[in-house]
C-alpha positions as CSV (number, residue, x, y, z in Angstrom):
1,M,87.7,135.0,91.9
2,K,91.1,135.5,93.1
3,K,94.0,134.1,91.0
4,I,97.2,132.3,92.0
5,L,100.3,132.0,90.1
6,F,102.7,129.2,91.0
7,V,106.0,129.5,89.6
8,N,109.3,127.2,89.1
9,P,111.7,129.5,87.9
10,S,114.5,128.8,85.4
11,N,117.4,130.5,83.9
12,K,116.9,131.0,80.4
13,N,120.6,131.2,80.1
14,D,121.3,128.2,81.9
15,I,123.8,125.6,80.7
16,L,120.9,123.2,80.8
17,E,118.3,125.2,79.6
18,N,118.5,122.9,76.6
19,V,118.8,119.7,78.0
20,K,114.8,119.0,77.7
21,I,115.0,115.5,78.9
22,L,115.7,116.8,82.1
23,S,112.8,119.0,82.9
24,L,110.5,117.3,85.0
25,P,106.8,118.9,86.1
26,P,107.1,120.4,89.4
27,L,105.1,117.8,91.3
28,N,105.2,120.4,94.7
29,L,103.6,123.0,93.0
30,G,100.8,120.8,91.5
31,I,99.9,119.3,94.9
32,L,99.6,122.8,96.4
33,A,97.4,123.5,93.8
34,S,95.2,120.7,94.8
35,L,95.3,121.8,98.4
36,T,93.8,125.2,96.7
37,P,90.2,126.0,97.1
38,E,88.0,126.0,94.4
39,T,87.3,129.9,95.2
40,Y,90.7,130.6,93.4
41,E,91.9,130.2,89.7
42,I,95.4,128.7,89.4
43,E,97.9,128.7,87.3
44,I,101.3,126.9,87.1
45,I,104.3,128.0,84.9
46,D,107.7,126.3,84.7
47,E,110.1,128.5,83.0
48,A,111.9,125.6,81.6
49,I,109.0,125.2,79.4
50,G,106.8,128.4,79.4
51,T,107.2,132.2,80.0
52,I,105.7,134.2,82.9
53,D,103.2,137.0,81.9
54,F,104.1,139.7,84.1
55,E,101.4,141.7,83.2
56,R,98.6,139.1,84.1
57,D,96.5,139.9,87.0
58,V,96.8,137.9,90.1
59,D,96.3,138.3,93.5
60,L,99.2,135.9,95.0
61,V,102.4,134.4,93.5
62,A,103.9,131.6,95.1
63,I,107.5,130.7,93.6
64,T,109.9,127.5,94.9
65,C,113.3,127.1,93.8
66,M,116.5,125.4,94.2
67,T,120.0,127.1,95.4
68,P,120.8,128.0,91.8
69,L,117.7,129.6,90.6
70,A,117.4,131.7,93.9
71,P,118.4,135.1,91.9
72,R,115.6,134.6,89.0
73,A,113.2,133.6,91.9
74,Y,114.1,137.1,93.9
75,D,113.8,139.0,90.6
76,I,110.7,137.7,89.5
77,S,109.2,138.0,93.1
78,A,110.5,141.8,92.9
79,E,108.9,142.3,89.5
80,F,105.3,141.2,91.1
81,R,106.1,143.3,94.2
82,E,106.6,146.4,92.6
83,K,102.8,145.8,91.4
84,G,101.7,145.2,94.6
85,V,101.1,141.5,94.3
86,P,102.0,139.4,97.5
87,V,104.8,137.0,96.9
88,V,105.3,133.7,99.0
89,L,108.8,131.8,98.7
90,G,109.4,128.4,99.4
91,G,111.2,125.3,98.3
92,V,114.8,123.8,99.8
93,H,116.7,127.2,99.0
94,A,114.3,129.5,101.0
95,S,114.1,127.0,104.0
96,A,118.0,126.5,104.1
97,V,118.4,130.5,104.5
98,S,115.2,131.7,105.4
99,Q,116.8,135.0,106.9
100,E,118.0,135.6,103.4
101,A,114.7,134.8,101.8
102,V,112.5,137.2,103.8
103,D,114.4,139.9,102.2
104,F,112.6,139.1,98.8
105,G,109.4,137.9,99.5
106,D,106.4,138.8,101.7
107,A,106.4,135.6,103.2
108,V,108.6,132.4,103.4
109,V,107.3,129.0,104.2
110,I,110.3,127.2,105.6
111,G,110.0,122.9,105.0
112,E,107.4,121.0,103.5
113,A,104.5,123.3,102.5
114,E,101.5,121.1,102.2
115,E,100.5,121.4,106.1
116,I,100.4,124.9,106.8
117,W,99.2,126.1,103.0
118,Q,95.6,126.4,103.9
119,T,97.0,128.8,107.1
120,V,98.9,131.1,104.5
121,L,95.8,131.4,102.3
122,Q,93.6,132.3,105.1
123,D,96.4,134.9,106.4
124,L,95.9,136.4,102.6
125,E,92.3,136.9,103.2
126,K,92.7,138.6,106.2
127,G,95.6,140.9,104.9
128,K,97.8,139.4,107.5
129,L,100.4,137.5,105.6
130,R,103.3,136.4,108.2
131,K,107.0,136.8,107.3
132,T,107.7,133.3,107.8
133,Y,105.7,129.9,108.3
134,H,107.5,127.0,109.7
135,S,105.7,123.5,108.2
136,N,106.0,120.3,109.7
137,R,106.8,117.2,107.5
138,P,103.4,116.0,106.2
139,S,102.1,112.4,106.5
140,L,102.1,111.0,102.6
141,G,98.9,109.1,103.4
142,T,96.5,112.3,103.3
143,L,98.4,114.6,100.2
144,P,95.8,115.0,97.1
145,W,97.3,113.9,93.9
146,P,99.1,116.8,91.7
147,R,97.1,118.6,89.5
148,R,98.7,117.4,86.2
149,D,96.1,119.2,84.0
150,L,97.7,122.5,85.1
151,F,101.2,121.2,83.9
152,S,102.3,122.2,80.3
153,K,102.5,119.3,77.7
154,G,106.3,120.1,77.0
155,Y,107.4,117.5,79.4
156,F,109.4,114.5,77.9
157,I,108.0,112.4,80.7
158,Q,105.1,112.7,83.8
159,T,106.6,111.8,87.1
160,V,104.9,110.0,90.8
161,Q,106.2,110.5,94.0
162,T,105.9,107.3,96.3
163,S,108.2,108.4,99.5
164,R,110.1,111.4,100.9
165,G,113.1,111.5,103.5
166,C,116.9,110.0,103.2
167,P,118.7,108.7,106.4
168,F,122.2,108.6,104.9
169,D,123.3,112.2,105.6
170,C,125.8,112.3,102.7
171,N,127.8,116.0,103.6
172,F,126.9,117.4,100.2
173,C,123.3,116.4,100.2
174,S,120.2,119.0,101.4
175,V,117.6,116.1,101.2
176,T,118.0,115.4,104.9
177,R,117.7,118.5,106.3
178,F,114.9,119.4,104.3
179,N,112.9,116.0,103.9
180,G,114.4,114.5,107.2
181,R,116.2,111.1,107.8
182,R,113.1,108.9,108.2
183,Y,111.4,107.4,105.0
184,R,108.0,108.4,104.8
185,F,105.7,106.6,102.4
186,R,102.8,107.0,100.4
187,P,99.9,104.0,100.7
188,V,101.0,101.6,97.8
189,D,97.1,101.5,96.5
190,D,96.9,105.2,96.3
191,V,100.3,105.4,94.1
192,I,98.8,102.5,91.9
193,D,95.8,104.1,91.5
194,E,97.8,107.3,90.2
195,V,99.9,105.5,87.9
196,K,96.8,104.0,86.3
197,E,95.7,107.7,85.6
198,L,98.9,108.8,84.0
199,E,98.6,109.5,80.0
200,G,100.9,107.3,78.3
201,D,102.8,104.6,79.2
202,R,106.1,105.5,80.5
203,F,106.8,107.4,83.8
204,F,109.6,108.3,85.8
205,F,109.7,107.8,89.9
206,I,111.0,111.2,91.4
207,D,111.9,109.5,94.8
208,D,115.5,110.1,95.9
209,N,115.5,106.5,96.3
210,I,112.6,104.3,95.3
211,I,113.9,101.2,97.6
212,G,114.7,102.8,100.7
213,S,116.9,101.0,103.1
214,G,116.0,98.3,105.5
215,E,113.2,95.4,106.1
216,R,110.4,97.5,106.6
217,C,111.4,99.6,103.4
218,T,111.8,96.4,101.3
219,K,108.8,95.0,101.8
220,R,107.4,97.9,100.6
221,A,109.1,98.3,97.7
222,L,108.6,94.3,96.7
223,K,104.4,95.1,97.6
224,L,104.9,98.5,95.0
225,F,106.9,96.2,92.2
226,E,104.1,93.7,92.6
227,R,101.1,95.6,91.7
228,L,102.9,97.8,88.9
229,K,103.8,94.5,87.0
230,D,100.0,94.4,86.2
231,L,99.8,97.5,84.4
232,G,102.0,97.0,81.2
233,K,103.9,100.7,82.0
234,E,107.8,101.1,81.6
235,W,109.1,103.1,84.6
236,G,112.6,104.9,85.3
237,S,113.7,106.1,89.0
238,Q,116.4,106.9,91.3
239,I,117.5,104.2,93.1
240,C,120.6,103.4,95.5
241,V,123.1,100.6,94.3
242,S,121.8,98.7,97.2
243,V,119.2,97.0,95.2
244,V,121.3,94.3,93.8
245,E,121.7,92.9,97.5
246,S,118.5,91.5,96.9
247,D,117.9,89.1,93.9
248,E,113.9,89.1,94.6
249,L,114.1,92.8,94.4
250,L,115.8,93.3,90.9
251,R,113.8,90.6,89.7
252,K,110.5,92.1,90.9
253,A,111.5,95.4,89.7
254,T,112.3,94.0,86.3
255,E,109.1,92.5,86.3
256,S,107.4,95.7,87.4
257,G,108.5,97.4,83.9
258,A,111.7,99.1,85.5
259,K,113.7,100.1,82.4
260,W,116.5,102.4,83.7
261,F,118.1,103.1,87.0
262,F,119.9,106.6,88.0
263,I,122.5,105.5,90.9
264,G,124.7,107.9,92.6
265,F,127.8,106.3,92.3
266,E,129.3,109.3,93.4
267,S,133.2,107.9,92.8
268,V,135.1,105.2,92.1
269,E,137.4,105.8,94.9
270,A,136.5,104.2,98.3
271,G,138.4,107.4,100.0
272,T,136.2,109.8,98.4
273,L,133.1,107.9,99.5
274,S,133.8,107.9,102.8
275,W,135.0,111.2,102.8
276,M,131.6,112.1,101.8
277,N,129.9,109.8,104.1
278,K,128.3,108.2,101.5
279,Q,128.7,104.8,103.8
280,I,125.8,102.8,101.6
281,N,128.4,102.4,98.6
282,L,131.1,101.0,100.8
283,R,129.3,97.9,101.8
284,P,130.8,94.2,101.3
285,T,127.3,93.9,98.9
286,T,127.7,96.9,97.1
287,R,131.0,98.6,96.7
288,N,132.1,96.6,93.9
289,F,130.5,99.3,91.2
290,R,131.5,96.8,88.2
291,D,129.8,94.0,89.2
292,A,126.3,95.8,90.3
293,I,126.4,97.5,87.3
294,K,126.3,94.1,85.3
295,K,124.0,92.5,87.3
296,I,121.4,95.3,86.5
297,R,122.1,95.8,83.1
298,D,122.0,91.6,82.5
299,R,118.2,92.2,83.6
300,G,117.7,94.5,80.9
301,I,117.7,97.6,82.9
302,A,119.5,100.7,81.5
303,V,122.1,102.3,84.3
304,V,122.6,106.1,84.6
305,G,125.5,106.9,87.0
306,G,126.3,110.1,88.9
307,F,129.5,111.4,89.9
308,M,130.8,113.9,91.5
309,F,134.3,115.7,91.0
310,G,136.5,118.0,93.6
311,S,136.2,116.3,97.0
312,D,139.2,116.7,99.2
313,T,140.4,113.2,98.4
314,D,140.4,114.0,94.8
315,T,143.6,114.1,92.6
316,K,143.7,115.1,89.1
317,D,143.7,111.3,87.7
318,I,140.3,111.0,89.2
319,F,139.3,112.2,85.8
320,E,140.9,109.4,84.0
321,K,139.7,106.3,86.3
322,T,136.4,107.6,85.9
323,I,136.5,107.7,82.4
324,D,138.3,104.3,81.9
325,F,135.5,103.0,84.8
326,I,132.3,104.6,82.3
327,H,133.9,102.7,79.3
328,G,135.0,99.5,81.0
329,T,131.2,98.9,82.3
330,E,129.8,100.0,79.2
331,M,127.2,102.2,81.6
332,D,124.7,103.6,79.4
333,A,124.7,107.2,80.7
334,A,126.7,109.1,83.2
335,Q,125.8,112.6,84.9
336,F,129.0,114.4,86.0
337,T,128.8,117.4,88.5
338,I,131.0,119.5,90.4
339,L,130.9,118.8,94.1
340,T,128.7,122.2,95.2
341,P,128.6,123.0,98.7
342,L,124.7,123.7,98.9
343,P,123.7,126.0,101.8
344,G,122.5,124.3,105.2
345,T,124.9,121.2,104.3
346,R,127.6,120.1,106.1
347,L,130.0,120.5,102.9
348,Y,129.2,124.3,103.0
349,Q,129.9,124.6,106.9
350,H,133.1,122.6,106.1
351,L,134.5,124.4,103.2
352,A,133.1,127.9,104.6
353,S,135.0,127.7,108.4
354,E,138.0,126.9,106.2
355,G,137.8,130.2,104.3
356,R,137.5,128.4,100.7
357,L,134.1,129.3,99.1
358,L,135.4,131.5,96.0
359,F,132.0,133.4,95.5
360,E,129.9,134.5,98.6
361,D,128.5,138.0,97.2
362,Y,125.0,136.2,98.3
363,P,122.2,136.3,96.7
364,K,124.0,136.8,93.4
365,D,126.7,134.4,93.4
366,W,123.8,131.5,94.1
367,R,123.5,131.3,90.3
368,R,126.9,129.8,89.9
369,Y,126.2,127.0,93.1
370,N,124.8,124.7,89.8
371,G,127.1,121.7,90.2
372,F,128.9,122.8,86.7
373,E,131.0,125.7,88.3
374,V,133.7,125.7,90.8
375,V,132.9,127.6,93.9
376,F,135.5,126.8,96.1
377,Q,139.2,126.2,96.4
378,P,139.6,122.8,95.7
379,E,142.3,120.3,98.2
380,N,144.3,118.8,95.4
381,M,144.2,120.7,92.3
382,T,143.7,124.2,90.9
383,V,140.1,125.5,90.2
384,E,141.0,125.6,86.5
385,E,142.3,122.2,86.7
386,L,138.8,121.0,88.2
387,Q,136.8,122.6,85.7
388,E,138.8,121.3,82.8
389,G,138.8,117.7,84.0
390,Y,135.1,117.8,84.4
391,I,134.4,119.0,80.6
392,S,137.0,116.3,79.5
393,A,134.9,113.8,81.2
394,Y,131.9,114.7,79.4
395,K,134.4,115.3,76.0
396,A,135.4,111.2,76.5
397,T,132.2,109.8,77.3
398,A,129.3,111.6,75.7
399,S,130.5,113.2,72.3
400,L,127.9,112.7,69.5
401,T,129.5,109.3,68.3
402,S,129.9,108.0,71.5
403,S,126.6,108.5,72.7
404,L,125.2,107.2,69.7
405,V,127.4,103.8,70.2
406,R,126.1,103.9,73.7
407,A,122.7,104.2,72.7
408,V,122.6,101.3,70.1
409,K,123.8,99.2,73.0
410,T,121.4,100.4,75.3
411,F,118.6,99.2,72.9
412,F,120.0,95.8,72.2
413,K,120.3,95.5,76.0
414,T,117.2,96.7,77.3
415,K,115.0,96.2,74.0
416,S,113.2,99.5,75.0
417,L,113.0,102.9,73.5
418,F,112.3,104.7,76.6
419,S,115.4,103.6,78.1
420,T,117.4,104.2,74.7
421,I,116.1,107.6,74.2
422,S,116.8,108.4,77.6
423,S,120.4,107.8,78.2
424,F,121.1,109.0,74.4
425,Y,119.7,112.4,75.4
426,W,120.8,112.3,78.7
427,N,124.7,112.1,77.7
428,Y,124.4,113.7,74.5
429,D,122.5,117.0,75.5
430,C,124.3,117.3,78.7
431,Y,127.7,117.2,76.6
432,K,126.8,119.5,73.7
433,T,125.1,122.2,76.2
434,I,128.2,122.0,78.7
435,S,130.8,122.2,75.9
436,R,129.4,125.2,74.3
437,N,128.7,127.5,77.6
438,A,131.1,126.1,79.7
439,R,134.0,128.3,78.3
440,S,131.7,131.4,77.9
441,S,129.8,131.6,81.1
442,R,133.1,130.9,83.5
443,E,134.3,134.9,84.7
444,P,137.7,135.5,86.0
445,R,138.2,134.0,89.5
446,H,140.8,133.7,91.8
447,G,142.4,130.8,93.3
448,K,145.1,128.6,93.5
449,L,147.0,128.5,89.6
């Protein structure tokens, strides 16, 4: 029986290596495993949890990766190819820079791989793998459930996906290019059946926005929440702040077991949101973030806020403004990132055209494009000021004392250990890991002084 090894790479020295709460099962690989004929023996290795045995006898290796993990993915590919094992590369990064990826694999899948995977395997059997495979965006109504039996048991939480795509087209985001600007949904019946089969009473929706946007999406979300209500499970998800525009939607989410929301606020400054093209956060019904957070937390749902530093409209006072906002709203947890120009995005094109990218020795330098290092020349501050301001935001909001105090408040607000544990570790593990590694991981760089 032929053997296929699916790999989700991780850097063992990555600054978020120890933030295990952020490690989620690679559903994309689990779905491809379900689409693989039973004539193959399959193994899935996520390096965030497990270790690759390079001496294992396999007939094909399939690797997916995001941009900062591309160098690791290419190293894994090289080691297997030296042994004569063919390697297929795919995922967001390989799709964005396929001309680069073809130099590091025997084949590259461009786009969502589900519809083309059977063709790849057929070509493998013939010994005629093509260098590139272009995939159409599949209908989610026919996709199988992921092979969860192949996942490690070391994850904090299991995940479910109900939709793909996003119409908002923020300048920093690669989702629109990879998954398209139109929401595609799985049938609600199929989602509910899958949730019923999950082990445990808690899970996470990995949709970019579980409620979508527009009347069609709202009706679908209401139906989903109504069906979830009877399952007795708690869940979290990425969601848009626009959830507060509908009292019914927020109420139904609460009744269905929603316990924490990750919301991409991105910035407390309206000018920055406009520069990012994050228009959904600027509507009259959404732009009052303080009221939105209170409305959600009053429902017993924890709020994890995402914020980016480094836009062309940011000045040095953005860090203090954001810290004050987080303390003032009693937000349960916050995730800070440095604005990062991922390949294929309009942000990358903008900074590249102005000659502001600081690290362009690709693919080696892709490891720096992780959201925690400065890889471009900021407009209104120095590189060092942006890096230090980013670290200061974590120190001010997520120290051990601060994380414990906020966790206690989360518990009394939500009455949920799920929300409390998630919020605490999201705060403190990020803080301690970033604080420990940020200074040692930086190398001399050029830029304004």
